[in-house]
C-alpha positions as CSV (number, residue, x, y, z in Angstrom):
1,M,-6.4,-7.5,-13.3
2,R,-4.1,-5.1,-11.3
3,V,-0.8,-6.0,-9.7
4,N,0.9,-3.7,-7.2
5,V,4.5,-4.5,-6.5
6,S,5.9,-2.4,-3.6
7,A,9.3,-4.0,-3.6
8,T,11.1,-0.8,-4.5
9,H,9.6,1.2,-1.7
10,V,11.7,1.6,1.5
11,P,12.6,-0.1,3.7
12,H,13.7,-2.9,1.3
13,G,17.5,-3.2,1.9
14,H,16.8,-6.8,3.0
15,Y,17.2,-7.7,-0.7
16,V,20.9,-7.0,-0.3
17,G,21.3,-7.9,3.4
18,D,21.2,-4.3,4.6
19,S,18.6,-2.0,6.2
20,G,19.5,1.0,4.1
21,D,18.1,2.4,0.9
22,S,20.6,2.6,-2.0
23,W,20.8,2.1,-5.7
24,Q,22.0,-1.4,-5.0
25,S,18.9,-2.2,-2.9
26,Q,16.8,-0.6,-5.7
27,A,18.4,-2.8,-8.3
28,A,17.9,-5.9,-6.2
29,A,14.3,-5.1,-5.6
30,L,13.8,-4.6,-9.4
31,A,15.3,-8.0,-10.0
32,Y,12.8,-9.5,-7.5
33,T,10.0,-7.6,-9.2
34,D,11.1,-8.7,-12.7
35,E,11.1,-12.4,-11.6
36,H,7.4,-12.1,-10.5
37,L,6.3,-10.0,-13.4
38,G,7.7,-12.5,-15.8
39,R,5.4,-15.1,-14.3
40,L,2.5,-12.8,-14.8
41,V,3.3,-12.1,-18.4
42,D,3.9,-15.9,-19.0
43,G,0.3,-16.4,-17.8
44,L,-1.2,-14.1,-20.5
45,T,-2.8,-15.7,-23.5
46,D,-3.3,-14.9,-27.1
47,K,-7.0,-15.5,-26.8
48,E,-7.6,-12.0,-25.4
49,R,-6.0,-8.6,-25.9
50,W,-4.2,-7.3,-22.9
51,L,-2.4,-4.1,-21.8
52,I,0.4,-3.9,-19.3
53,I,1.2,-0.5,-17.8
54,M,4.3,-0.3,-15.6
55,C,4.9,2.9,-13.7
56,A,6.0,4.4,-10.4
57,D,4.5,7.1,-8.3
58,H,7.8,9.0,-8.0
59,G,11.6,8.7,-8.5
60,D,14.2,8.8,-5.8
61,A,17.4,10.9,-5.3
62,F,20.5,9.0,-4.3
63,G,22.9,11.9,-3.8
64,E,22.3,13.7,-7.0
65,D,23.1,17.4,-6.4
66,G,23.4,16.6,-2.7
67,Y,19.8,15.4,-2.4
68,R,18.6,12.1,-1.0
69,G,15.1,10.6,-0.8
70,R,11.8,11.9,-2.2
71,G,9.3,14.7,-1.4
72,I,11.6,17.2,-3.1
73,A,11.2,19.0,-6.4
74,H,14.3,17.5,-8.0
75,P,14.4,16.0,-11.5
76,T,15.4,12.5,-10.2
77,V,12.2,12.5,-8.0
78,L,9.9,14.1,-10.6
79,N,11.0,11.7,-13.4
80,V,8.5,8.8,-13.1
81,P,9.4,5.6,-14.8
82,F,6.7,4.5,-17.3
83,A,6.3,1.7,-19.8
84,V,3.3,0.3,-21.8
85,W,3.0,-3.1,-23.5
86,L,-0.1,-3.8,-25.7
87,S,-0.8,-7.2,-27.2
88,E,-1.7,-7.4,-30.9
């Protein structure tokens, strides 16, 4: 099974009642995502092994070194969040 959650892609300021992209809107989108991923994880069983991979396709700059957005070669954009969870 594959789940794609695009909540952190702009425009998503509606999570904080704004149309802009900010670290606050990113945090709100992650909270929304966490709520739904929790339901997915709760649905997994011990009867079969499973693997969860969580990652992004890029980071975002929110003013670091004067940069904003993506599509630039800046460490905040090139640093891609990644996590793996494997059942026993």
